[in-house]
C-alpha positions as CSV (number, residue, x, y, z in Angstrom):
1,X,155.5,-53.9,-123.5
2,X,155.9,-54.8,-127.2
3,X,152.6,-53.0,-128.1
4,X,153.8,-49.8,-126.4
5,X,157.2,-49.9,-128.3
6,X,155.4,-50.6,-131.6
7,X,153.0,-47.7,-131.0
8,X,155.9,-45.4,-130.0
9,X,157.9,-46.2,-133.1
10,X,154.8,-45.6,-135.3
11,X,154.3,-42.2,-133.7
12,X,158.0,-41.5,-134.0
13,X,157.9,-42.4,-137.7
14,X,154.8,-40.3,-138.3
15,X,156.4,-37.3,-136.5
16,X,159.6,-37.8,-138.5
17,X,157.7,-37.8,-141.8
18,X,155.5,-34.9,-140.8
19,X,158.5,-32.7,-139.8
20,X,160.3,-33.7,-142.9
21,X,157.4,-32.7,-145.1
22,X,157.2,-29.2,-143.6
23,X,160.9,-28.8,-143.6
24,X,161.6,-28.8,-139.8
25,X,163.4,-32.2,-139.4
26,X,166.6,-31.9,-137.5
27,X,169.8,-33.4,-138.8
28,X,170.0,-35.6,-135.6
29,X,166.5,-37.0,-136.3
30,X,167.4,-37.6,-140.0
31,X,170.6,-39.4,-139.1
32,X,168.6,-41.6,-136.6
33,X,166.0,-42.5,-139.2
34,X,168.7,-43.4,-141.8
35,X,170.7,-45.6,-139.4
36,X,167.9,-47.2,-137.3
37,X,164.7,-47.0,-139.3
38,X,163.1,-49.6,-141.5
39,X,162.8,-48.2,-145.0
40,X,159.6,-50.0,-145.9
41,X,157.8,-48.6,-142.9
42,X,158.9,-45.1,-143.8
43,X,157.9,-45.5,-147.4
44,X,154.5,-47.0,-146.6
45,X,153.7,-44.3,-144.0
46,X,154.9,-41.6,-146.3
47,X,152.6,-42.8,-149.1
48,X,149.6,-42.9,-146.7
49,X,150.3,-39.4,-145.4
50,X,150.8,-38.0,-148.9
51,X,147.6,-39.7,-150.1
52,X,145.7,-38.2,-147.2
53,X,147.1,-34.7,-148.0
54,X,146.1,-35.0,-151.6
55,X,142.6,-36.2,-150.8
56,X,142.2,-33.4,-148.3
57,X,143.4,-30.7,-150.8
58,X,141.1,-32.1,-153.5
59,X,138.2,-32.0,-151.1
60,X,139.0,-28.5,-150.0
61,X,139.1,-27.3,-153.6
62,X,135.8,-29.0,-154.3
63,X,134.2,-27.3,-151.3
64,X,135.5,-23.9,-152.2
65,X,134.3,-24.3,-155.8
66,X,130.9,-25.4,-154.6
67,X,130.6,-22.5,-152.1
68,X,131.6,-19.9,-154.7
69,X,129.2,-21.4,-157.3
70,X,132.0,-22.0,-159.9
């Protein structure tokens, strides 16, 4: 049961970070994150998500530049 709760909380953290990044996080979810969340877990997950987005954007730009011959 512990593994399921851990996985659920990780997915909840990921969902919360993703919705906050695109500007769709509800005030209820924000309040829950502030009162019940572990700050280090949110910070670590946010850094990983942002690093993934940056790498994906750099890769996309490189692909476009290569395809256009620039």
